N, C-alpha and C positions, 0 to 999 in steps of 0.2 A: 217554418218560422223564420222571421228575419232577425238579424242581430239586434235591432232596436227593440223588438218585442221581448226578447229574452231578458234584457236589462230593465225593462219597465214592469216586469211581472213582480207581484208582491213576494216578499221573502217569507218562506215557510220554514219553521224549525220546531224542535220538540217543546219549547216553552211558548205557551200560547197566552198565558195570563200573567199579570203582575204578581200574584200569589205564588205561582210556580217559580218565577224569577227569584223572589225572596227566599224560598225554600232551597233553591239550587245554590244561591250565594252562601247561605248559612251552612249547608251541608259541605260546601267546598272548603270551609274553614274548620268545621267541627270534626269531620271524618279523619283528616290527616293528623290533627292534634290527638284524637283518641287512639289512633294507630301508634303514634310516637309514645304516648304514655304507656300503652300496653307493652310495647317492645322494651322500654326502659325497665318496667317492672319484671319482665321475663329475664332480662340480662342480670338485673341486680339481685334477684332471688337466688337462694341456695348458698352452698359452701364456696368461699372465696379462695381457698388455698389451691395451689397448683398441684399437679400430680407428683406424688412422692415428697411433698413438703408438709411439715407440721409447724410452720413458722407462727401461725396464729393460734395454736393450741394453748390451753391454759398452762400446761407444764412448761412450754417454751417461753411463754410470757413471764411466768414466775421465775424462771431461770435467768432471764434477762434483767429483771428488776430486783434481784436479790441483793442484799447488802454486800458491799465490797469488803468490809472489815467488821470486826466485832470488838467492842470495848469490854475488857475483863477487869473487874476490880478485885484485887487481892488484899487480904488482911496482912498488913505489914508485921503485926505482932504474932502471926501464926507460926507455929513450930514447923520448920522445914527440915525434912530428913536429908542430910547430906549423903551423897552417893560416894562409894568407895572408888579408889583408882581403877580397880578391875571392872566395876560396873560402868564407869565412864568409858573405859577402853572398849568394852563389849558393845556399848550403845553407839559410840561415835568413831573411835579410832581403828577398830578392828577391820573396817571395810578396806582400808589401804595398808595398814601395818601388818596384817596377817599375810597378805600376798606380796607385799613390797611394791605396790602400784606407784607409779610416777616418782620413783626414786625414794620412797619412804622406807626407812630401815625396818626390816622384819622383826617382830617380837622375838626376843631370845637370841638374835644374831649378834654375838659379842663383837665380831669383826666390824659390823656396820655401826654398832652403837659406840664403840671405843672412842673414835675421834669426837663424837658428840658429847659423850660423858666427860671428856677432858675439858670441855668448855665450861662445865659446871651446871648446877641446877638452875641458877638464875637465867643463864643464856637459853637453856632448853625451855624453861617456862615462858620466857619472852617470845621465843619462836612459836610455841604452841598458842599463846594468847593472841599474838599479832598475825600469825600466819607466816609461812615460809615456802618459797617455791610454789608447787601446785597445791599446797595445803592452805585452806582458808583459815581465817582467824577462828580459833577454838575448834578447828577441824570442821567448821560449819555447824557446830552444835550450839545449844543454849544451856550452858552450864556456868556455874559460878567460877571465879578465878581459883578459889580454893579447890574445887572439884577437878579442875583442869590440872592444877598442881599435883593432886593425888594421882591422876592418870599418868602424868609425866614421870613421877617417882616409880609408879608401877612398871611402866615400860622400860625405863632406864635401868632399874634394878634387875629386870629380867635379862637385860643386855649386859650385865656385869657390874653395874654401879652399886654403890653402897649408900645411897641417899636416905636420909631420915624422912619419915612422913611429915608433911608440913603441919603446923599447928592450926587448929580450927580457929576461925574468927571468934571474937569474944561473945557476940550475941548467940551464935550458933552453938558454941561450946557450953554456955550456961543453959541453953534450952535442951541440949543433948544430955547434960548431966542432971537435969531436974528430975525429981522423983515422978514416977508414972502412976 
């Protein structure tokens, strides 16, 4: 065959009719879209958390959205039992004053308490209420000033002082003396 005859020959292909052409064009759009939809469904299905993490578990979510604080309403007229100096000491002060941590005078050590006792009850109470050195205000506790005063008297008296127990506040004293 000559070169001119090869170019003049009719083109032969797999699509012979216009109907076949339409089906081929439609399939060329529909098949890739169907494959993409199936792949997206396959990837999106199942558990989303990574290996070793429970970030999306119900417990983890509940922990992240829990309230930061709580409002507690207390009855101001309720009778409050005042703690003794020894109770306050055992609850808050003993942590440092038993072992003498951070320069705290040990309970019962008259040599360590002597210079402090000479400053007087008011100076000791002020130091206890406002904090001094490594000791936080009220030793980091949540007690009334009267209860802290009782603890100061308890510790100072164990260290050789002869301080009198502070007088109870008027409201607490009347509640404590009320008949039960």
